[in-house]
PDB file of N, CA, C, O and CB in Angstrom:
ATOM      1  N   MET A   1       2.721   4.189 -25.140  1.00  0.00           N
ATOM      2  CA  MET A   1       1.856   5.347 -25.007  1.00  0.00           C
ATOM      3  C   MET A   1       1.941   6.174 -26.290  1.00  0.00           C
ATOM      4  O   MET A   1       3.014   6.636 -26.675  1.00  0.00           O
ATOM      5  CB  MET A   1       2.248   6.198 -23.764  1.00  0.00           C
ATOM      6  N   PRO A   2       0.823   6.346 -26.925  1.00  0.00           N
ATOM      7  CA  PRO A   2       0.841   7.044 -28.211  1.00  0.00           C
ATOM      8  C   PRO A   2       0.979   8.558 -28.081  1.00  0.00           C
ATOM      9  O   PRO A   2       0.443   9.181 -27.165  1.00  0.00           O
ATOM     10  CB  PRO A   2      -0.410   6.725 -28.972  1.00  0.00           C
ATOM     11  N   ILE A   3       1.706   9.112 -29.021  1.00  0.00           N
ATOM     12  CA  ILE A   3       1.787  10.561 -29.168  1.00  0.00           C
ATOM     13  C   ILE A   3       0.977  10.896 -30.409  1.00  0.00           C
ATOM     14  O   ILE A   3       1.301  10.452 -31.510  1.00  0.00           O
ATOM     15  CB  ILE A   3       3.291  11.076 -29.280  1.00  0.00           C
ATOM     16  N   TYR A   4      -0.080  11.683 -30.226  1.00  0.00           N
ATOM     17  CA  TYR A   4      -0.948  12.048 -31.332  1.00  0.00           C
ATOM     18  C   TYR A   4      -0.629  13.453 -31.811  1.00  0.00           C
ATOM     19  O   TYR A   4      -0.158  14.298 -31.050  1.00  0.00           O
ATOM     20  CB  TYR A   4      -2.418  11.945 -30.921  1.00  0.00           C
ATOM     21  N   GLU A   5      -0.896  13.685 -33.090  1.00  0.00           N
ATOM     22  CA  GLU A   5      -0.736  15.012 -33.679  1.00  0.00           C
ATOM     23  C   GLU A   5      -2.124  15.623 -33.832  1.00  0.00           C
ATOM     24  O   GLU A   5      -3.066  14.955 -34.258  1.00  0.00           O
ATOM     25  CB  GLU A   5       0.015  14.945 -35.062  1.00  0.00           C
ATOM     26  N   TYR A   6      -2.237  16.906 -33.480  1.00  0.00           N
ATOM     27  CA  TYR A   6      -3.507  17.614 -33.552  1.00  0.00           C
ATOM     28  C   TYR A   6      -3.321  18.949 -34.261  1.00  0.00           C
ATOM     29  O   TYR A   6      -2.208  19.464 -34.375  1.00  0.00           O
ATOM     30  CB  TYR A   6      -4.092  17.828 -32.144  1.00  0.00           C
ATOM     31  N   VAL A   7      -4.448  19.501 -34.740  1.00  0.00           N
ATOM     32  CA  VAL A   7      -4.489  20.862 -35.267  1.00  0.00           C
ATOM     33  C   VAL A   7      -5.670  21.545 -34.603  1.00  0.00           C
ATOM     34  O   VAL A   7      -6.764  20.984 -34.540  1.00  0.00           O
ATOM     35  CB  VAL A   7      -4.609  20.888 -36.845  1.00  0.00           C
ATOM     36  N   CYS A   8      -5.452  22.746 -34.112  1.00  0.00           N
ATOM     37  CA  CYS A   8      -6.499  23.518 -33.447  1.00  0.00           C
ATOM     38  C   CYS A   8      -7.457  24.084 -34.497  1.00  0.00           C
ATOM     39  O   CYS A   8      -7.020  24.644 -35.502  1.00  0.00           O
ATOM     40  CB  CYS A   8      -5.885  24.661 -32.588  1.00  0.00           C
ATOM     41  N   SER A   9      -8.762  23.935 -34.260  1.00  0.00           N
ATOM     42  CA  SER A   9      -9.774  24.455 -35.181  1.00  0.00           C
ATOM     43  C   SER A   9      -9.873  25.975 -35.119  1.00  0.00           C
ATOM     44  O   SER A   9     -10.284  26.607 -36.092  1.00  0.00           O
ATOM     45  CB  SER A   9     -11.130  23.840 -34.871  1.00  0.00           C
ATOM     46  N   ALA A  10      -9.502  26.564 -33.991  1.00  0.00           N
ATOM     47  CA  ALA A  10      -9.630  28.010 -33.823  1.00  0.00           C
ATOM     48  C   ALA A  10      -8.432  28.780 -34.381  1.00  0.00           C
ATOM     49  O   ALA A  10      -8.601  29.703 -35.178  1.00  0.00           O
ATOM     50  CB  ALA A  10      -9.804  28.340 -32.357  1.00  0.00           C
ATOM     51  N   CYS A  11      -7.217  28.396 -33.960  1.00  0.00           N
ATOM     52  CA  CYS A  11      -6.042  29.186 -34.349  1.00  0.00           C
ATOM     53  C   CYS A  11      -5.170  28.509 -35.407  1.00  0.00           C
ATOM     54  O   CYS A  11      -4.286  29.154 -35.972  1.00  0.00           O
ATOM     55  CB  CYS A  11      -5.205  29.473 -33.134  1.00  0.00           C
ATOM     56  N   GLY A  12      -5.401  27.208 -35.691  1.00  0.00           N
ATOM     57  CA  GLY A  12      -4.644  26.512 -36.719  1.00  0.00           C
ATOM     58  C   GLY A  12      -3.296  25.971 -36.277  1.00  0.00           C
ATOM     59  O   GLY A  12      -2.552  25.438 -37.100  1.00  0.00           O
ATOM     60  N   LYS A  13      -2.960  26.095 -34.989  1.00  0.00           N
ATOM     61  CA  LYS A  13      -1.669  25.611 -34.500  1.00  0.00           C
ATOM     62  C   LYS A  13      -1.635  24.081 -34.529  1.00  0.00           C
ATOM     63  O   LYS A  13      -2.579  23.426 -34.088  1.00  0.00           O
ATOM     64  CB  LYS A  13      -1.399  26.130 -33.065  1.00  0.00           C
ATOM     65  N   ALA A  14      -0.550  23.522 -35.048  1.00  0.00           N
ATOM     66  CA  ALA A  14      -0.317  22.082 -35.033  1.00  0.00           C
ATOM     67  C   ALA A  14       0.532  21.756 -33.810  1.00  0.00           C
ATOM     68  O   ALA A  14       1.492  22.462 -33.502  1.00  0.00           O
ATOM     69  CB  ALA A  14       0.381  21.598 -36.353  1.00  0.00           C
ATOM     70  N   PHE A  15       0.166  20.672 -33.111  1.00  0.00           N
ATOM     71  CA  PHE A  15       0.914  20.284 -31.917  1.00  0.00           C
ATOM     72  C   PHE A  15       0.794  18.787 -31.693  1.00  0.00           C
ATOM     73  O   PHE A  15      -0.071  18.127 -32.268  1.00  0.00           O
ATOM     74  CB  PHE A  15       0.413  21.056 -30.680  1.00  0.00           C
ATOM     75  N   GLU A  16       1.673  18.260 -30.847  1.00  0.00           N
ATOM     76  CA  GLU A  16       1.669  16.848 -30.481  1.00  0.00           C
ATOM     77  C   GLU A  16       1.316  16.733 -29.011  1.00  0.00           C
ATOM     78  O   GLU A  16       1.616  17.624 -28.216  1.00  0.00           O
ATOM     79  CB  GLU A  16       3.042  16.179 -30.778  1.00  0.00           C
ATOM     80  N   GLN A  17       0.667  15.612 -28.653  1.00  0.00           N
ATOM     81  CA  GLN A  17       0.261  15.411 -27.269  1.00  0.00           C
ATOM     82  C   GLN A  17       0.351  13.928 -26.931  1.00  0.00           C
ATOM     83  O   GLN A  17      -0.117  13.085 -27.697  1.00  0.00           O
ATOM     84  CB  GLN A  17      -1.176  15.946 -27.027  1.00  0.00           C
ATOM     85  N   LEU A  18       0.944  13.609 -25.797  1.00  0.00           N
ATOM     86  CA  LEU A  18       0.988  12.247 -25.283  1.00  0.00           C
ATOM     87  C   LEU A  18      -0.366  11.954 -24.651  1.00  0.00           C
ATOM     88  O   LEU A  18      -0.798  12.676 -23.752  1.00  0.00           O
ATOM     89  CB  LEU A  18       2.158  12.053 -24.252  1.00  0.00           C
ATOM     90  N   VAL A  19      -1.043  10.899 -25.113  1.00  0.00           N
ATOM     91  CA  VAL A  19      -2.372  10.560 -24.613  1.00  0.00           C
ATOM     92  C   VAL A  19      -2.354   9.104 -24.162  1.00  0.00           C
ATOM     93  O   VAL A  19      -2.166   8.199 -24.976  1.00  0.00           O
ATOM     94  CB  VAL A  19      -3.473  10.800 -25.704  1.00  0.00           C
ATOM     95  N   ARG A  20      -2.548   8.882 -22.878  1.00  0.00           N
ATOM     96  CA  ARG A  20      -2.485   7.529 -22.324  1.00  0.00           C
ATOM     97  C   ARG A  20      -3.806   6.778 -22.462  1.00  0.00           C
ATOM     98  O   ARG A  20      -3.805   5.574 -22.715  1.00  0.00           O
ATOM     99  CB  ARG A  20      -2.087   7.587 -20.866  1.00  0.00           C
ATOM    100  N   THR A  21      -4.933   7.474 -22.300  1.00  0.00           N
ATOM    101  CA  THR A  21      -6.246   6.826 -22.368  1.00  0.00           C
ATOM    102  C   THR A  21      -7.191   7.645 -23.239  1.00  0.00           C
ATOM    103  O   THR A  21      -6.915   8.802 -23.554  1.00  0.00           O
ATOM    104  CB  THR A  21      -6.842   6.644 -20.953  1.00  0.00           C
ATOM    105  N   ARG A  22      -8.304   7.035 -23.623  1.00  0.00           N
ATOM    106  CA  ARG A  22      -9.311   7.730 -24.430  1.00  0.00           C
ATOM    107  C   ARG A  22      -9.908   8.890 -23.629  1.00  0.00           C
ATOM    108  O   ARG A  22     -10.225   9.932 -24.202  1.00  0.00           O
ATOM    109  CB  ARG A  22     -10.432   6.748 -24.883  1.00  0.00           C
ATOM    110  N   GLY A  23     -10.062   8.726 -22.324  1.00  0.00           N
ATOM    111  CA  GLY A  23     -10.585   9.791 -21.474  1.00  0.00           C
ATOM    112  C   GLY A  23      -9.666  11.004 -21.434  1.00  0.00           C
ATOM    113  O   GLY A  23     -10.130  12.142 -21.363  1.00  0.00           O
ATOM    114  N   GLU A  24      -8.355  10.754 -21.482  1.00  0.00           N
ATOM    115  CA  GLU A  24      -7.381  11.857 -21.508  1.00  0.00           C
ATOM    116  C   GLU A  24      -7.480  12.651 -22.796  1.00  0.00           C
ATOM    117  O   GLU A  24      -7.263  13.863 -22.804  1.00  0.00           O
ATOM    118  CB  GLU A  24      -5.958  11.322 -21.342  1.00  0.00           C
ATOM    119  N   GLU A  25      -7.809  11.972 -23.882  1.00  0.00           N
ATOM    120  CA  GLU A  25      -7.884  12.656 -25.180  1.00  0.00           C
ATOM    121  C   GLU A  25      -9.000  13.704 -25.170  1.00  0.00           C
ATOM    122  O   GLU A  25      -8.882  14.737 -25.830  1.00  0.00           O
ATOM    123  CB  GLU A  25      -8.119  11.633 -26.321  1.00  0.00           C
ATOM    124  N   ARG A  26     -10.067  13.448 -24.437  1.00  0.00           N
ATOM    125  CA  ARG A  26     -11.169  14.418 -24.360  1.00  0.00           C
ATOM    126  C   ARG A  26     -10.755  15.709 -23.648  1.00  0.00           C
ATOM    127  O   ARG A  26     -11.402  16.744 -23.809  1.00  0.00           O
ATOM    128  CB  ARG A  26     -12.363  13.794 -23.637  1.00  0.00           C
ATOM    129  N   LYS A  27      -9.684  15.647 -22.867  1.00  0.00           N
ATOM    130  CA  LYS A  27      -9.224  16.813 -22.107  1.00  0.00           C
ATOM    131  C   LYS A  27      -8.155  17.623 -22.838  1.00  0.00           C
ATOM    132  O   LYS A  27      -7.740  18.673 -22.347  1.00  0.00           O
ATOM    133  CB  LYS A  27      -8.685  16.367 -20.769  1.00  0.00           C
ATOM    134  N   VAL A  28      -7.702  17.154 -24.004  1.00  0.00           N
ATOM    135  CA  VAL A  28      -6.627  17.834 -24.737  1.00  0.00           C
ATOM    136  C   VAL A  28      -7.127  19.184 -25.243  1.00  0.00           C
ATOM    137  O   VAL A  28      -8.211  19.286 -25.817  1.00  0.00           O
ATOM    138  CB  VAL A  28      -6.123  16.960 -25.922  1.00  0.00           C
ATOM    139  N   ARG A  29      -6.321  20.212 -25.021  1.00  0.00           N
ATOM    140  CA  ARG A  29      -6.617  21.571 -25.483  1.00  0.00           C
ATOM    141  C   ARG A  29      -5.417  22.113 -26.249  1.00  0.00           C
ATOM    142  O   ARG A  29      -4.291  21.646 -26.080  1.00  0.00           O
ATOM    143  CB  ARG A  29      -6.974  22.506 -24.286  1.00  0.00           C
ATOM    144  N   CYS A  30      -5.675  23.090 -27.080  1.00  0.00           N
ATOM    145  CA  CYS A  30      -4.611  23.743 -27.827  1.00  0.00           C
ATOM    146  C   CYS A  30      -3.679  24.464 -26.850  1.00  0.00           C
ATOM    147  O   CYS A  30      -4.148  25.229 -26.008  1.00  0.00           O
ATOM    148  CB  CYS A  30      -5.197  24.735 -28.870  1.00  0.00           C
ATOM    149  N   PRO A  31      -2.361  24.231 -26.950  1.00  0.00           N
ATOM    150  CA  PRO A  31      -1.433  24.909 -26.044  1.00  0.00           C
ATOM    151  C   PRO A  31      -1.308  26.406 -26.324  1.00  0.00           C
ATOM    152  O   PRO A  31      -0.864  27.159 -25.457  1.00  0.00           O
ATOM    153  CB  PRO A  31      -0.072  24.268 -26.140  1.00  0.00           C
ATOM    154  N   ALA A  32      -1.693  26.846 -27.519  1.00  0.00           N
ATOM    155  CA  ALA A  32      -1.558  28.262 -27.864  1.00  0.00           C
ATOM    156  C   ALA A  32      -2.748  29.090 -27.387  1.00  0.00           C
ATOM    157  O   ALA A  32      -2.570  30.169 -26.823  1.00  0.00           O
ATOM    158  CB  ALA A  32      -1.397  28.418 -29.365  1.00  0.00           C
ATOM    159  N   CYS A  33      -3.974  28.579 -27.617  1.00  0.00           N
ATOM    160  CA  CYS A  33      -5.148  29.394 -27.292  1.00  0.00           C
ATOM    161  C   CYS A  33      -6.102  28.744 -26.305  1.00  0.00           C
ATOM    162  O   CYS A  33      -7.054  29.385 -25.861  1.00  0.00           O
ATOM    163  CB  CYS A  33      -5.892  29.714 -28.539  1.00  0.00           C
ATOM    164  N   GLY A  34      -5.867  27.471 -25.946  1.00  0.00           N
ATOM    165  CA  GLY A  34      -6.713  26.794 -24.974  1.00  0.00           C
ATOM    166  C   GLY A  34      -8.008  26.223 -25.541  1.00  0.00           C
ATOM    167  O   GLY A  34      -8.847  25.734 -24.786  1.00  0.00           O
ATOM    168  N   GLU A  35      -8.178  26.276 -26.839  1.00  0.00           N
ATOM    169  CA  GLU A  35      -9.403  25.791 -27.491  1.00  0.00           C
ATOM    170  C   GLU A  35      -9.547  24.278 -27.347  1.00  0.00           C
ATOM    171  O   GLU A  35      -8.562  23.544 -27.431  1.00  0.00           O
ATOM    172  CB  GLU A  35      -9.406  26.177 -28.979  1.00  0.00           C
ATOM    173  N   LYS A  36     -10.788  23.814 -27.130  1.00  0.00           N
ATOM    174  CA  LYS A  36     -11.075  22.384 -27.029  1.00  0.00           C
ATOM    175  C   LYS A  36     -11.372  21.762 -28.393  1.00  0.00           C
ATOM    176  O   LYS A  36     -11.263  20.545 -28.546  1.00  0.00           O
ATOM    177  CB  LYS A  36     -12.251  22.153 -26.092  1.00  0.00           C
ATOM    178  N   ARG A  37     -11.741  22.566 -29.377  1.00  0.00           N
ATOM    179  CA  ARG A  37     -12.069  22.041 -30.716  1.00  0.00           C
ATOM    180  C   ARG A  37     -10.771  21.801 -31.482  1.00  0.00           C
ATOM    181  O   ARG A  37     -10.224  22.705 -32.114  1.00  0.00           O
ATOM    182  CB  ARG A  37     -13.006  23.031 -31.505  1.00  0.00           C
ATOM    183  N   ILE A  38     -10.301  20.572 -31.407  1.00  0.00           N
ATOM    184  CA  ILE A  38      -9.064  20.178 -32.084  1.00  0.00           C
ATOM    185  C   ILE A  38      -9.358  18.963 -32.960  1.00  0.00           C
ATOM    186  O   ILE A  38     -10.320  18.233 -32.722  1.00  0.00           O
ATOM    187  CB  ILE A  38      -7.924  19.864 -31.053  1.00  0.00           C
ATOM    188  N   GLU A  39      -8.530  18.757 -33.962  1.00  0.00           N
ATOM    189  CA  GLU A  39      -8.683  17.622 -34.867  1.00  0.00           C
ATOM    190  C   GLU A  39      -7.412  16.790 -34.858  1.00  0.00           C
ATOM    191  O   GLU A  39      -6.312  17.314 -35.040  1.00  0.00           O
ATOM    192  CB  GLU A  39      -9.012  18.097 -36.300  1.00  0.00           C
ATOM    193  N   ARG A  40      -7.572  15.482 -34.644  1.00  0.00           N
ATOM    194  CA  ARG A  40      -6.423  14.593 -34.685  1.00  0.00           C
ATOM    195  C   ARG A  40      -6.025  14.395 -36.140  1.00  0.00           C
ATOM    196  O   ARG A  40      -6.885  14.236 -37.006  1.00  0.00           O
ATOM    197  CB  ARG A  40      -6.734  13.230 -33.994  1.00  0.00           C
ATOM    198  N   GLN A  41      -4.728  14.405 -36.409  1.00  0.00           N
ATOM    199  CA  GLN A  41      -4.188  14.280 -37.757  1.00  0.00           C
ATOM    200  C   GLN A  41      -3.601  12.891 -37.963  1.00  0.00           C
ATOM    201  O   GLN A  41      -3.282  12.196 -36.998  1.00  0.00           O
ATOM    202  CB  GLN A  41      -3.123  15.357 -38.019  1.00  0.00           C
ATOM    203  N   PHE A  42      -3.460  12.489 -39.216  1.00  0.00           N
ATOM    204  CA  PHE A  42      -2.772  11.246 -39.527  1.00  0.00           C
ATOM    205  C   PHE A  42      -1.277  11.468 -39.356  1.00  0.00           C
ATOM    206  O   PHE A  42      -0.739  12.482 -39.800  1.00  0.00           O
ATOM    207  CB  PHE A  42      -3.105  10.758 -40.968  1.00  0.00           C
ATOM    208  N   SER A  43      -0.617  10.532 -38.720  1.00  0.00           N
ATOM    209  CA  SER A  43       0.818  10.642 -38.479  1.00  0.00           C
ATOM    210  C   SER A  43       1.590   9.800 -39.477  1.00  0.00           C
ATOM    211  O   SER A  43       1.099   8.778 -39.956  1.00  0.00           O
ATOM    212  CB  SER A  43       1.162  10.218 -37.049  1.00  0.00           C
ATOM    213  N   VAL A  44       2.787  10.231 -39.780  1.00  0.00           N
ATOM    214  CA  VAL A  44       3.688   9.478 -40.631  1.00  0.00           C
ATOM    215  C   VAL A  44       4.572   8.636 -39.727  1.00  0.00           C
ATOM    216  O   VAL A  44       5.141   9.137 -38.758  1.00  0.00           O
ATOM    217  CB  VAL A  44       4.536  10.418 -41.548  1.00  0.00           C
ATOM    218  N   ILE A  45       4.682   7.369 -40.047  1.00  0.00           N
ATOM    219  CA  ILE A  45       5.483   6.456 -39.235  1.00  0.00           C
ATOM    220  C   ILE A  45       6.845   6.287 -39.896  1.00  0.00           C
ATOM    221  O   ILE A  45       6.937   6.035 -41.097  1.00  0.00           O
ATOM    222  CB  ILE A  45       4.770   5.076 -39.064  1.00  0.00           C
ATOM    223  N   ALA A  46       7.890   6.428 -39.109  1.00  0.00           N
ATOM    224  CA  ALA A  46       9.257   6.242 -39.615  1.00  0.00           C
ATOM    225  C   ALA A  46       9.764   4.887 -39.149  1.00  0.00           C
ATOM    226  O   ALA A  46       9.746   4.585 -37.956  1.00  0.00           O
ATOM    227  CB  ALA A  46      10.209   7.390 -39.132  1.00  0.00           C
ATOM    228  N   ALA A  47      10.209   4.085 -40.083  1.00  0.00           N
ATOM    229  CA  ALA A  47      10.758   2.775 -39.756  1.00  0.00           C
ATOM    230  C   ALA A  47      12.240   2.764 -40.116  1.00  0.00           C
ATOM    231  O   ALA A  47      12.613   3.204 -41.203  1.00  0.00           O
ATOM    232  CB  ALA A  47       9.992   1.639 -40.503  1.00  0.00           C
ATOM    233  N   PRO A  48      13.079   2.271 -39.227  1.00  0.00           N
ATOM    234  CA  PRO A  48      14.515   2.243 -39.528  1.00  0.00           C
ATOM    235  C   PRO A  48      14.830   1.219 -40.607  1.00  0.00           C
ATOM    236  O   PRO A  48      14.189   0.172 -40.693  1.00  0.00           O
ATOM    237  CB  PRO A  48      15.323   1.932 -38.265  1.00  0.00           C
ATOM    238  N   ARG A  49      15.826   1.535 -41.430  1.00  0.00           N
ATOM    239  CA  ARG A  49      16.294   0.606 -42.464  1.00  0.00           C
ATOM    240  C   ARG A  49      17.356  -0.304 -41.872  1.00  0.00           C
ATOM    241  O   ARG A  49      18.072   0.076 -40.946  1.00  0.00           O
ATOM    242  CB  ARG A  49      16.855   1.371 -43.698  1.00  0.00           C
ATOM    243  N   ALA A  50      17.447  -1.486 -42.407  1.00  0.00           N
ATOM    244  CA  ALA A  50      18.501  -2.402 -42.002  1.00  0.00           C
ATOM    245  C   ALA A  50      19.827  -1.892 -42.560  1.00  0.00           C
ATOM    246  O   ALA A  50      19.921  -1.588 -43.749  1.00  0.00           O
ATOM    247  CB  ALA A  50      18.205  -3.853 -42.492  1.00  0.00           C
ATOM    248  N   ALA A  51      20.826  -1.798 -41.735  1.00  0.00           N
ATOM    249  CA  ALA A  51      22.125  -1.261 -42.151  1.00  0.00           C
ATOM    250  C   ALA A  51      22.840  -2.203 -43.118  1.00  0.00           C
ATOM    251  O   ALA A  51      23.716  -1.766 -43.863  1.00  0.00           O
ATOM    252  CB  ALA A  51      23.008  -1.006 -40.929  1.00  0.00           C
ATOM    253  N   ALA A  52      22.486  -3.469 -43.120  1.00  0.00           N
ATOM    254  CA  ALA A  52      23.172  -4.440 -43.970  1.00  0.00           C
ATOM    255  C   ALA A  52      22.725  -4.365 -45.425  1.00  0.00           C
ATOM    256  O   ALA A  52      23.332  -5.012 -46.279  1.00  0.00           O
ATOM    257  CB  ALA A  52      22.943  -5.834 -43.444  1.00  0.00           C
ATOM    258  N   GLN A  53      21.687  -3.600 -45.733  1.00  0.00           N
ATOM    259  CA  GLN A  53      21.179  -3.526 -47.094  1.00  0.00           C
ATOM    260  C   GLN A  53      21.317  -2.104 -47.627  1.00  0.00           C
ATOM    261  O   GLN A  53      20.388  -1.307 -47.497  1.00  0.00           O
ATOM    262  CB  GLN A  53      19.712  -3.986 -47.153  1.00  0.00           C
ATOM    263  N   PRO A  54      22.466  -1.772 -48.229  1.00  0.00           N
ATOM    264  CA  PRO A  54      22.640  -0.419 -48.765  1.00  0.00           C
ATOM    265  C   PRO A  54      21.757  -0.199 -49.991  1.00  0.00           C
ATOM    266  O   PRO A  54      21.375  -1.157 -50.663  1.00  0.00           O
ATOM    267  CB  PRO A  54      24.114  -0.169 -49.125  1.00  0.00           C
ATOM    268  N   LEU A  55      21.442   1.029 -50.273  1.00  0.00           N
ATOM    269  CA  LEU A  55      20.676   1.356 -51.468  1.00  0.00           C
ATOM    270  C   LEU A  55      21.482   1.025 -52.708  1.00  0.00           C
ATOM    271  O   LEU A  55      22.690   1.262 -52.737  1.00  0.00           O
ATOM    272  CB  LEU A  55      20.273   2.836 -51.470  1.00  0.00           C
ATOM    273  N   PRO A  56      20.840   0.481 -53.735  1.00  0.00           N
ATOM    274  CA  PRO A  56      21.577   0.184 -54.969  1.00  0.00           C
ATOM    275  C   PRO A  56      22.016   1.473 -55.647  1.00  0.00           C
ATOM    276  O   PRO A  56      21.381   2.519 -55.513  1.00  0.00           O
ATOM    277  CB  PRO A  56      20.713  -0.656 -55.933  1.00  0.00           C
ATOM    278  N   GLN A  57      23.107   1.371 -56.369  1.00  0.00           N
ATOM    279  CA  GLN A  57      23.601   2.520 -57.108  1.00  0.00           C
ATOM    280  C   GLN A  57      22.757   2.688 -58.367  1.00  0.00           C
ATOM    281  O   GLN A  57      22.438   1.707 -59.039  1.00  0.00           O
ATOM    282  CB  GLN A  57      25.109   2.356 -57.462  1.00  0.00           C
ATOM    283  N   SER A  58      22.406   3.896 -58.676  1.00  0.00           N
ATOM    284  CA  SER A  58      21.641   4.139 -59.890  1.00  0.00           C
ATOM    285  C   SER A  58      22.627   4.345 -61.036  1.00  0.00           C
ATOM    286  O   SER A  58      23.627   5.021 -60.793  1.00  0.00           O
ATOM    287  CB  SER A  58      20.691   5.374 -59.727  1.00  0.00           C
ATOM    288  N   PRO A  59      22.466   3.859 -62.209  1.00  0.00           N
ATOM    289  CA  PRO A  59      21.324   3.073 -62.644  1.00  0.00           C
ATOM    290  C   PRO A  59      21.430   1.618 -62.200  1.00  0.00           C
ATOM    291  O   PRO A  59      22.489   0.999 -62.311  1.00  0.00           O
ATOM    292  CB  PRO A  59      21.191   3.145 -64.149  1.00  0.00           C
ATOM    293  N   CYS A  60      20.344   1.092 -61.706  1.00  0.00           N
ATOM    294  CA  CYS A  60      20.281  -0.313 -61.315  1.00  0.00           C
ATOM    295  C   CYS A  60      19.785  -1.140 -62.500  1.00  0.00           C
ATOM    296  O   CYS A  60      19.532  -0.596 -63.575  1.00  0.00           O
ATOM    297  CB  CYS A  60      19.354  -0.508 -60.076  1.00  0.00           C
ATOM    298  N   ARG A  61      19.650  -2.410 -62.312  1.00  0.00           N
ATOM    299  CA  ARG A  61      19.209  -3.273 -63.416  1.00  0.00           C
ATOM    300  C   ARG A  61      17.809  -2.891 -63.886  1.00  0.00           C
ATOM    301  O   ARG A  61      17.522  -2.913 -65.083  1.00  0.00           O
ATOM    302  CB  ARG A  61      19.233  -4.751 -62.987  1.00  0.00           C
ATOM    303  N   GLN A  62      16.953  -2.544 -62.953  1.00  0.00           N
ATOM    304  CA  GLN A  62      15.605  -2.131 -63.319  1.00  0.00           C
ATOM    305  C   GLN A  62      15.658  -0.863 -64.169  1.00  0.00           C
ATOM    306  O   GLN A  62      14.899  -0.729 -65.129  1.00  0.00           O
ATOM    307  CB  GLN A  62      14.745  -1.903 -62.060  1.00  0.00           C
ATOM    308  N   CYS A  63      16.541   0.060 -63.825  1.00  0.00           N
ATOM    309  CA  CYS A  63      16.665   1.306 -64.567  1.00  0.00           C
ATOM    310  C   CYS A  63      17.202   1.074 -65.973  1.00  0.00           C
ATOM    311  O   CYS A  63      16.781   1.735 -66.923  1.00  0.00           O
ATOM    312  CB  CYS A  63      17.567   2.271 -63.822  1.00  0.00           C
ATOM    313  N   GLU A  64      18.126   0.140 -66.102  1.00  0.00           N
ATOM    314  CA  GLU A  64      18.688  -0.153 -67.409  1.00  0.00           C
ATOM    315  C   GLU A  64      17.635  -0.736 -68.344  1.00  0.00           C
ATOM    316  O   GLU A  64      17.633  -0.447 -69.541  1.00  0.00           O
ATOM    317  CB  GLU A  64      19.862  -1.112 -67.275  1.00  0.00           C
ATOM    318  N   GLN A  65      16.728  -1.569 -67.791  1.00  0.00           N
ATOM    319  CA  GLN A  65      15.702  -2.206 -68.607  1.00  0.00           C
ATOM    320  C   GLN A  65      14.523  -1.269 -68.891  1.00  0.00           C
ATOM    321  O   GLN A  65      13.959  -1.274 -69.985  1.00  0.00           O
ATOM    322  CB  GLN A  65      15.205  -3.464 -67.918  1.00  0.00           C
ATOM    323  N   SER A  66      14.169  -0.476 -67.897  1.00  0.00           N
ATOM    324  CA  SER A  66      13.011   0.405 -68.037  1.00  0.00           C
ATOM    325  C   SER A  66      13.255   1.689 -67.255  1.00  0.00           C
ATOM    326  O   SER A  66      12.807   1.795 -66.114  1.00  0.00           O
ATOM    327  CB  SER A  66      11.715  -0.296 -67.548  1.00  0.00           C
ATOM    328  N   PRO A  67      13.950   2.666 -67.829  1.00  0.00           N
ATOM    329  CA  PRO A  67      14.321   3.894 -67.111  1.00  0.00           C
ATOM    330  C   PRO A  67      13.130   4.708 -66.596  1.00  0.00           C
ATOM    331  O   PRO A  67      13.290   5.489 -65.658  1.00  0.00           O
ATOM    332  CB  PRO A  67      15.146   4.762 -68.009  1.00  0.00           C
ATOM    333  N   ASP A  68      11.955   4.545 -67.178  1.00  0.00           N
ATOM    334  CA  ASP A  68      10.783   5.312 -66.728  1.00  0.00           C
ATOM    335  C   ASP A  68      10.261   4.848 -65.379  1.00  0.00           C
ATOM    336  O   ASP A  68       9.502   5.574 -64.737  1.00  0.00           O
ATOM    337  CB  ASP A  68       9.675   5.212 -67.751  1.00  0.00           C
ATOM    338  N   THR A  69      10.647   3.660 -64.932  1.00  0.00           N
ATOM    339  CA  THR A  69      10.145   3.132 -63.656  1.00  0.00           C
ATOM    340  C   THR A  69      11.182   3.177 -62.546  1.00  0.00           C
ATOM    341  O   THR A  69      11.003   2.525 -61.518  1.00  0.00           O
ATOM    342  CB  THR A  69       9.673   1.713 -63.836  1.00  0.00           C
ATOM    343  N   CYS A  70      12.245   3.918 -62.724  1.00  0.00           N
ATOM    344  CA  CYS A  70      13.308   4.003 -61.726  1.00  0.00           C
ATOM    345  C   CYS A  70      12.789   4.610 -60.422  1.00  0.00           C
ATOM    346  O   CYS A  70      12.305   5.741 -60.441  1.00  0.00           O
ATOM    347  CB  CYS A  70      14.480   4.832 -62.266  1.00  0.00           C
ATOM    348  N   PRO A  71      12.872   3.901 -59.287  1.00  0.00           N
ATOM    349  CA  PRO A  71      12.412   4.453 -58.020  1.00  0.00           C
ATOM    350  C   PRO A  71      13.403   5.438 -57.390  1.00  0.00           C
ATOM    351  O   PRO A  71      13.096   6.051 -56.368  1.00  0.00           O
ATOM    352  CB  PRO A  71      12.140   3.335 -57.059  1.00  0.00           C
ATOM    353  N   TYR A  72      14.593   5.594 -57.995  1.00  0.00           N
ATOM    354  CA  TYR A  72      15.625   6.436 -57.408  1.00  0.00           C
ATOM    355  C   TYR A  72      15.828   7.754 -58.148  1.00  0.00           C
ATOM    356  O   TYR A  72      16.798   8.465 -57.881  1.00  0.00           O
ATOM    357  CB  TYR A  72      16.915   5.686 -57.367  1.00  0.00           C
ATOM    358  N   GLN A  73      14.939   8.089 -59.064  1.00  0.00           N
ATOM    359  CA  GLN A  73      15.069   9.362 -59.799  1.00  0.00           C
ATOM    360  C   GLN A  73      14.135  10.393 -59.242  1.00  0.00           C
ATOM    361  O   GLN A  73      14.101  11.523 -59.730  1.00  0.00           O
ATOM    362  CB  GLN A  73      14.794   9.170 -61.288  1.00  0.00           C
TER     363      GLN A  73
END
């Protein structure tokens, strides 16, 4: 069941809402002011890292060869 992020067009409040169906999404209102004019926002997805792969220590080999492209600076 997706949790969507919204912003209210009237008051600007950002909030999250669990929406099970497309029909339920039409009923979502701002929890602060009750406004129906809301905009769904793009969400950032967090993915867990594998614990077996630690981050390399800087400077890494890439940094030694080309310090301007270091992803860890």
